[in-house]
C-alpha positions in Angstrom: 35.7 25.3 -19.6 38.0 26.9 -16.8 40.7 24.0 -17.3 41.0 24.0 -21.1 43.7 26.1 -22.4 44.7 27.1 -18.7 48.1 28.8 -19.6 46.7 31.1 -22.1 43.9 32.3 -20.1 46.5 33.1 -17.3 48.6 34.9 -19.6 46.1 36.6 -21.0 44.8 37.8 -17.5 48.6 38.7 -16.7 48.5 40.7 -20.4 45.4 42.6 -19.7 46.8 44.0 -15.9 49.8 44.9 -17.1 48.2 46.6 -20.3 45.7 48.3 -17.6 48.9 49.5 -15.5 50.7 50.9 -18.4 47.6 52.8 -19.6 47.0 54.3 -16.3 50.6 55.2 -15.7 50.6 56.9 -19.1 47.2 58.7 -18.4 47.9 59.7 -14.4 51.7 59.3 -14.1 53.6 59.8 -10.7 55.3 63.0 -10.4 56.1 65.9 -8.4 55.3 69.5 -7.6 57.2 72.0 -5.5 55.3 74.5 -2.8 57.6 77.5 -1.3 57.1 79.7 1.6 55.3 77.7 3.9 55.5 79.2 7.4 56.5 76.9 10.2 54.1 77.0 13.3 56.2 77.0 16.3 54.4 74.7 18.9 54.6 74.2 22.9 56.1 77.8 23.3 56.0 77.5 27.2 58.8 75.1 26.9 61.1 78.3 26.6 58.8 80.8 27.9 57.9 79.4 31.2 61.4 79.5 32.2 61.3 83.2 31.7 63.1 83.2 28.4 62.1 83.9 25.1 63.4 82.9 21.6 63.8 84.4 18.3 64.0 82.4 14.9 67.1 83.1 12.8 67.6 83.8 9.5 64.1 83.4 8.2 64.3 79.7 9.1 60.8 79.1 9.8 60.4 79.5 6.2 60.7 76.1 4.0 60.1 74.7 0.5 58.6 71.4 -0.2 58.5 68.7 -3.1 55.5 66.8 -3.2 55.9 63.3 -5.2 52.1 62.0 -6.2 49.8 61.3 -9.1 49.2 64.2 -11.3 45.4 64.0 -10.5 46.3 64.2 -6.8 48.6 66.9 -7.4 46.5 68.9 -9.8 44.1 69.3 -6.7 46.7 70.6 -4.2 47.6 74.2 -2.9 49.9 75.5 -0.1 47.1 75.9 2.1 46.9 72.1 2.1 50.1 71.7 4.0 50.8 72.3 7.7 54.4 72.7 8.9 55.2 72.7 12.7 58.2 72.6 15.0 57.6 71.7 18.5 59.7 73.3 20.9 59.0 71.0 23.5 59.5 67.3 21.5 61.9 68.1 18.7 64.1 70.7 20.3 68.0 69.7 19.5 71.1 70.8 20.5 69.6 73.6 22.3 68.9 75.8 19.2 67.2 73.4 16.4 63.7 72.3 16.4 62.7 69.7 14.0 60.1 70.3 11.1 57.1 68.2 10.3 54.8 68.4 7.4 51.6 66.8 6.9 48.9 67.1 4.1 45.6 67.5 4.6 45.0 65.1 1.2 44.8 61.7 2.5 46.5 60.8 -0.9 49.6 62.6 0.2 51.7 60.4 2.6 54.3 61.9 5.0 57.1 59.8 3.2 56.1 61.8 -0.3 57.2 65.0 1.0 60.6 66.3 0.8 61.8 69.6 2.7 64.6 72.2 1.9 65.4 72.4 5.8 64.5 69.8 8.7 65.0 72.3 11.3 63.9 75.7 12.5 67.3 77.7 14.0 66.4 79.6 16.9 68.4 81.6 19.4 67.2 81.5 23.1 67.7 84.1 26.0 66.8 85.5 29.1 63.7 87.8 28.7 63.2 91.4 29.7 60.9 94.2 30.4 60.9 98.0 30.8 58.9 101.2 31.0 59.4 103.3 28.1 58.0 106.9 27.5 55.5 107.1 24.7 55.6 110.2 22.5 53.5 111.3 19.6 55.3 112.2 16.3 53.1 114.3 14.3 53.2 114.2 9.9 51.3 115.8 7.5 49.9 119.0 7.6 46.4 120.2 9.3 44.1 122.4 7.7 45.4 125.8 6.9 43.4 127.4 9.7 44.2 124.9 12.4 47.1 123.8 14.6 47.5 120.7 16.5 46.9 122.1 20.6 47.5 118.8 22.1 48.0 115.5 21.3 47.9 113.0 24.4 48.4 109.1 23.8 46.0 107.2 26.3 49.1 106.3 28.0 52.2 107.9 28.9 54.2 104.6 29.7 53.9 101.5 27.9 55.8 98.3 29.2 57.6 96.4 26.6 58.9 92.6 26.9 61.2 90.7 24.6 64.5 89.5 24.5 66.9 91.2 26.6 69.2 92.0 23.9 66.3 93.8 21.8 64.8 95.6 24.8 68.1 97.1 25.8 68.3 98.8 22.3 65.2 100.7 22.8 65.6 104.2 23.2 62.1 105.4 22.4 58.7 104.7 21.8 56.7 107.0 19.4 53.0 106.9 18.4 53.0 108.1 14.4 50.1 110.6 14.1 49.2 111.9 10.4 47.3 115.1 10.9 46.4 115.9 7.4 43.7 117.6 7.0 42.7 117.7 10.7 40.3 120.8 11.6 38.3 119.3 14.6 38.9 117.4 18.2 39.2 113.7 17.3 40.8 110.7 18.7 43.0 108.5 16.6 44.4 104.9 16.7 48.1 105.1 15.9 50.8 102.4 15.2 53.6 102.3 17.4 57.4 102.7 16.2 60.0 101.9 18.6 63.5 103.4 17.7 67.4 103.0 19.0 69.8 105.6 19.9 70.4 106.2 16.3 67.1 106.6 15.6 66.9 103.6 13.6 63.7 101.4 13.7 63.7 98.3 16.0 62.5 94.9 14.9 59.3 94.5 17.0 58.6 90.7 16.0 59.4 89.3 19.1 58.3 92.2 21.3 55.0 92.4 23.5 53.2 95.3 24.5 51.7 95.1 27.7 47.9 95.6 27.3 48.3 96.4 23.5 47.8 94.2 20.6 47.2 97.0 18.2 48.2 100.7 18.3 47.8 103.4 20.8 44.7 105.8 20.7 45.9 109.2 20.6 43.5 112.4 21.6 44.1 115.0 19.4 42.6 118.6 20.1 42.5 121.4 17.5 43.3 125.2 17.9 42.3 127.9 15.3 45.3 130.2 14.1 45.2 134.0 13.9 47.6 136.9 13.0 47.7 139.6 15.4 49.7 142.6 16.0 52.4 143.2 18.6 52.1 146.5 20.2 55.3 147.8 22.2 54.9 150.4 24.9 57.7 152.2 26.4 59.1 154.3 29.5 61.6 157.0 29.8 62.9 159.8 27.6 66.0 160.0 25.3 69.1 162.2 25.6 67.9 165.9 25.8 69.1 166.4 22.0 66.9 163.6 21.0 63.3 162.7 21.0 61.5 159.6 20.5 60.0 159.0 16.9 58.6 155.8 16.7 58.6 152.1 18.1 57.6 148.9 16.5 58.3 145.1 16.8 59.8 142.9 14.0 57.9 141.1 13.3 54.7 143.5 13.6 52.5 140.4 13.5 52.6 136.9 15.0 50.4 133.8 14.7 48.6 132.6 17.8 46.5 129.6 18.5 43.5 129.1 20.8 40.0 127.6 20.9 37.7 129.7 18.9 36.2 131.7 22.0 39.5 132.5 23.6 41.2 133.9 20.2 38.1 135.8 19.5 38.8 138.0 22.4 42.3 138.7 21.1 43.0 141.9 18.9 46.8 142.6 20.0 49.5 141.7 21.8 50.7 144.4 24.3 54.7 144.6 25.0 54.5 146.5 28.8 56.6 149.4 29.2 58.5 148.0 31.7 60.2 146.0 28.7 61.3 149.0 27.0 63.2 151.6 29.0 64.6 154.5 26.5 65.9 156.8 29.1 68.9 158.5 28.1 69.4 156.8 24.8 71.1 159.1 22.1 70.6 156.9 18.9 68.1 154.3 17.7 67.8 151.1 19.7 66.7 147.5 19.2 65.7 145.3 22.3 65.1 141.6 22.0 61.6 140.6 24.2 60.5 137.2 25.0 56.5 137.6 24.2 55.8 134.3 25.5 55.1 135.6 28.7 52.7 138.2 27.8 50.1 136.0 25.8 46.6 135.7 27.4 45.4 132.7 29.0 44.9 129.5 26.9 46.5 131.1 23.8 49.8 130.1 22.5 52.1 131.0 19.5 51.8 128.9 16.7 55.4 128.5 16.4 57.4 128.6 19.9 60.5 130.0 17.7 58.0 133.6 17.1 58.5 134.3 20.9 61.9 136.1 20.4 60.6 139.4 18.7 63.0 142.6 18.4 61.4 146.0 19.3 62.9 148.8 17.6 62.8 152.7 19.0 63.6 155.1 16.5 64.9 158.4 17.6 65.0 162.0 16.0 67.3 164.9 16.5 65.6 167.8 18.0 65.5 171.2 15.8 65.0 174.6 16.8 62.2 176.9 15.9 62.7 180.7 16.4 59.5 182.2 18.4 59.4 186.3 18.5 58.0 187.7 21.9 57.4 191.5 22.1 59.1 192.8 25.3 55.8 194.1 26.3 55.0 190.6 26.7 57.5 190.0 29.1 56.1 189.2 32.7 58.3 191.0 35.1 58.6 189.7 38.7 60.0 191.3 41.9 60.4 194.6 40.6 61.9 196.5 43.8 59.7 199.9 45.0 60.8 203.1 43.4 62.2 201.2 40.2 61.4 200.9 36.9 62.7 198.7 34.1 63.5 200.0 30.4 64.7 197.8 27.0 65.8 200.7 25.3 65.7 199.9 21.5 64.8 196.3 22.1 61.5 195.6 20.7 61.4 192.0 20.8 63.3 189.0 22.1 63.9 185.5 20.3 62.8 182.2 21.6 64.4 179.2 20.2 62.2 176.3 21.0 63.6 172.7 20.5 61.8 169.6 19.3 61.0 167.1 16.5 59.7 168.7 13.1 56.7 167.0 14.1 56.3 168.5 17.3 57.3 172.1 16.2 54.7 171.9 13.7 52.1 171.5 16.2 53.7 174.4 18.4 51.2 176.8 19.4 53.6 180.1 20.0 50.7 181.6 22.1 51.7 179.1 24.7 55.1 180.4 25.0 55.6 182.5 28.2 58.5 184.6 29.0 59.3 186.0 32.4 62.0 187.8 34.0 62.8 187.8 37.5 64.2 190.9 39.2 64.7 189.7 42.5 68.4 190.0 42.5 68.7 193.5 40.9 67.8 196.1 43.5 69.7 198.9 42.1 69.8 201.3 39.4 72.3 200.2 36.6 72.4 198.3 32.9 71.9 194.2 33.3 71.6 191.3 31.2 69.2 188.6 33.0 68.2 184.9 31.8 64.5 184.7 31.1 62.4 182.1 32.5 60.7 180.4 29.5 57.7 178.4 29.9 56.7 175.9 27.1 54.2 173.1 26.8 55.5 169.9 28.1 57.1 168.2 25.1 59.2 171.3 24.2 62.5 172.5 25.3 65.0 175.3 24.8 67.7 175.1 22.3 69.8 178.0 24.4 69.0 180.2 27.6 67.3 183.5 26.5 69.5 186.5 27.6 67.5 189.9 27.9 69.6 193.3 28.3 67.4 196.0 30.5 68.3 199.0 32.5 66.7 199.6 35.9 66.2 203.4 37.0 64.3 205.1 39.5 60.8 205.8 39.0 60.2 209.8 38.5 58.8 211.1 41.6 60.1 208.3 43.9 56.6 206.4 43.3 56.9 202.9 44.4 57.3 200.6 41.4 54.7 197.5 41.0 56.3 194.1 41.5 54.7 192.7 38.4 55.3 195.6 36.2 56.6 195.7 32.6 58.2 199.1 33.4 56.3 200.9 30.9 
């Protein structure tokens, strides 16, 4: 049975196999699929770093695209995660800056020979490593609660050591912890990202930089202070020129915003600018004096804005006016009248005293406090005289002009001794 028509039987078998192959290739053909942006893992980096050197990948050459040839049924089950791309810096480095790329697939139906790569090497640059200490400053952004202001924002460490390529480290100018204070109204700690800036304020690429002891951001401790508006109260010393009187003193602005803890700020209702800062002795016009109020803030109190420290104190003057006060001659006190003499004012019934002061002061003048005296110590003989009266006024007032009094001294009838305090009547 096996040998009869052997040729035909063999031909049938061959035909069947060929037909099966044709059917299989039609239903599950060999084709290709592309996978992009596969990251190349760098292996054995210590081959460079152990020499106190660092490397950088140039031009994103550690990202490759691949094309995979396989049956459609195999390709349909593949994803980019099934492929591993590596560059061994110990085994595959060439020409000092090229590291060969190898790609493998976790699916056993895909051979290495079935994978083509968009590039064969990762391009690197190698240079000496450097490390340096930099100050850490906190950079605030956002707006705190309207009633509060940041008191202090202190990073957990004031210095940080940064290690990386010497050319990159040399570009670093400052390190800042970025703090967003939006809505803050209480003390807290925040993890803040670190930003590295160069001399121009541009961000430095930190891909190949290492922060000693830090894998994430830096903790910043924030204390919040309550804000308050308080009045400025300037005081002064001295008196203006004789023709002028003090009218008013005030600060511009009249209030400032201060900040402090709730307990400290509750004790402050005003900021006093002491008199020694404002000396108005002898001034003859309105005057403005710039004062730094920062030194007069109570302990543990600060200004919300430091620029508000310089304020202007305005002193306003008023030219003095005169008010006439009539004093009867009978109320003139006579001093040192010589014995045996008497004084006679003739037809003079009253004298006029012109009191000098501001309009407000003159309105408050009590005329009964105006006292007039005439000292006759120098007048020992009978005769007609004109003397300057002694006028006593309340402290804030002055005289517009001297008060002259005309009088006559005569010997008393009978030669009796004169009274040293007599008014001559």
